[in-house]
Steps between C-alpha positions, in 0.01 A plus 500: 500500500597741773488872460744566798747770435786684661637853474849646598573810702799655678497639857752693719405585852733618776513335833315792661217458238489122563449574878162642416408162365595322816324761707184447304478865382498382139234252409562477125776587257434632154732391234509577128582179315651439154156487341454862597213423750516598870444213746405537868640220703473435884824622651524175707603326185823696487624420857690196378704715275609764754873500575720727716529715189125513439329356181687532172441285194290356218193310583219302326136519605293187428124486438262227424250485217246706689764787558537396870847557659685177544847609615822689453844396425828686481677435166852642545 
């Protein structure tokens, strides 16, 4: 049986803040998830969610049974 798990978090970043992701100035984002823990995720994983308004929404982080990051998905 798999012990993979997921946690939810919300994020809101302006377009200007998102530019630092594209410029490579921010390597990781730290988010506080619904389980109360803080997760550090490589910022490149958020590029797909950047719009002309920035990033705004609810997301799920997915981890495997070894607590290795699998992926991220927007849920709203």
